[in-house]
C-alpha positions as CSV (number, residue, x, y, z in Angstrom):
1,M,0.0,0.0,0.0
2,E,1.5,3.3,-1.1
3,S,1.3,6.2,1.4
4,K,1.5,9.9,0.8
5,Q,1.6,10.7,4.4
6,K,4.3,13.2,5.5
7,V,6.8,12.8,8.3
8,L,9.1,15.5,9.6
9,V,12.3,14.1,11.2
10,V,14.1,16.5,13.5
11,D,17.5,15.5,15.0
12,D,20.7,17.4,15.4
13,D,22.6,14.3,14.2
14,Y,22.6,14.2,10.4
15,R,23.3,10.5,10.4
16,I,20.1,9.8,12.4
17,T,17.9,12.0,10.2
18,E,19.3,10.3,7.1
19,Y,18.8,6.8,8.5
20,L,15.2,7.5,9.6
21,A,14.4,9.1,6.3
22,L,15.8,6.2,4.4
23,V,13.6,3.7,6.4
24,L,10.5,5.9,6.0
25,K,11.0,6.5,2.3
26,A,11.3,2.8,1.8
27,H,7.8,2.5,3.2
28,H,6.5,5.3,0.9
29,Y,6.3,8.1,3.3
30,V,7.1,11.7,2.2
31,V,9.9,12.8,4.4
32,R,11.5,16.1,5.3
33,T,14.5,16.2,7.6
34,E,15.8,19.1,9.7
35,N,19.0,19.1,11.8
36,N,18.5,22.5,13.4
37,P,15.9,22.6,16.1
38,N,15.6,26.3,15.8
39,R,14.1,25.9,12.3
40,A,11.9,22.9,13.1
41,A,8.7,24.8,13.9
42,G,8.9,26.9,10.7
43,I,9.6,23.9,8.6
44,A,6.7,22.1,10.2
45,E,4.4,25.0,9.5
46,S,5.2,25.0,5.8
47,F,5.6,21.2,5.3
48,Q,2.5,20.3,7.4
49,P,3.5,16.8,8.4
50,D,1.2,14.1,9.5
51,L,3.7,13.0,12.1
52,V,6.9,14.5,13.7
53,L,9.8,12.3,14.8
54,L,11.7,14.6,17.2
55,D,15.0,14.1,19.1
56,A,14.5,14.8,22.7
57,L,18.0,16.1,23.5
58,M,19.5,18.6,21.1
59,P,21.8,21.6,21.7
60,H,20.4,25.1,21.7
61,K,16.8,23.9,21.9
62,D,15.6,20.6,23.2
63,G,12.8,18.5,21.9
64,G,10.4,19.6,24.6
65,E,10.8,23.2,23.6
66,V,10.2,22.3,19.9
67,A,7.1,20.3,20.8
68,R,5.7,23.3,22.7
69,E,6.3,25.5,19.7
70,L,4.5,23.0,17.5
71,R,1.5,22.9,19.9
72,L,1.2,26.7,19.6
73,Q,1.0,26.7,15.8
74,P,-2.6,26.1,14.7
75,I,-1.4,24.0,11.7
76,T,0.6,21.6,13.8
77,A,-1.2,21.8,17.1
78,D,-2.7,18.3,16.7
79,T,0.2,16.7,14.8
80,P,1.4,13.6,16.6
81,I,4.9,13.7,18.0
82,V,7.1,10.7,18.6
83,F,10.3,11.4,20.6
84,V,13.4,9.6,19.5
85,T,16.2,9.7,22.1
86,A,19.3,8.1,23.3
87,W,18.5,9.3,26.8
88,S,19.0,6.4,29.2
89,G,17.5,7.8,32.3
90,N,20.8,8.2,34.0
91,S,20.9,12.0,33.8
92,D,18.6,14.9,34.5
93,F,16.1,15.3,31.6
94,G,15.3,18.8,32.8
95,A,12.8,20.8,30.9
96,T,12.6,18.3,28.1
97,S,10.6,15.8,30.2
98,A,7.7,18.2,30.5
99,G,7.4,18.3,26.7
100,I,7.6,14.5,26.4
101,E,5.1,13.5,29.1
102,G,2.3,11.5,27.6
103,R,4.0,11.1,24.2
104,S,5.5,8.1,22.6
105,V,9.3,7.6,22.8
106,L,11.6,5.4,20.7
107,A,15.0,4.6,22.1
108,K,18.1,5.0,19.9
109,P,19.3,3.0,18.1
110,V,15.9,2.6,16.5
111,G,15.3,-0.5,14.5
112,P,13.3,-0.2,11.3
113,T,10.6,-2.6,12.4
114,A,9.9,-0.7,15.6
115,L,10.0,2.6,13.8
116,I,7.5,1.7,11.1
117,K,5.2,-0.1,13.6
118,L,5.0,3.0,15.8
119,V,4.6,5.4,12.8
120,E,1.8,3.3,11.4
121,Q,0.1,3.2,14.8
122,K,0.3,6.9,15.3
123,L,-0.9,7.8,11.8
124,A,-3.8,5.3,12.1
125,V,-4.9,7.0,15.3
126,R,-4.7,10.4,13.7
127,E,-6.7,9.2,10.7
128,R,-9.5,7.9,13.0
129,Q,-9.6,11.1,14.9
130,T,-9.8,13.1,11.7
131,A,-12.5,10.9,10.3
132,S,-14.5,11.2,13.6
133,A,-14.1,15.0,13.7
134,L,-15.4,15.2,10.1
135,A,-18.3,12.9,10.8
136,S,-19.4,15.0,13.7
137,A,-19.1,18.3,11.9
């Protein structure tokens, strides 16, 4: 089944964004990558992704801050976010944890099967919510 759903991948590590994009594109997702967290919200606003894969720990702006920015933009306020992180729980998560609470988290290194399974689950939930909202409108 071919998908035209869009996924934004935000991680400060170029190798991670390229790997995740490769896996997603192999499953027919339209992918945009961004390695600068300061540009992520602007990219999301123009790209209008169906899902965001977001690194939790990045320099200059962590994933929690980016998630809050996405929630403030009307176009991305309801976009599902999956955090992808190498955080092991051995250090202080600080402000990031507030942005992550209640959201899905994938641990790095992310295997392709786990990635696609979670992406498909999140997108299916979003489709059901959209269909329900349209039916009740």
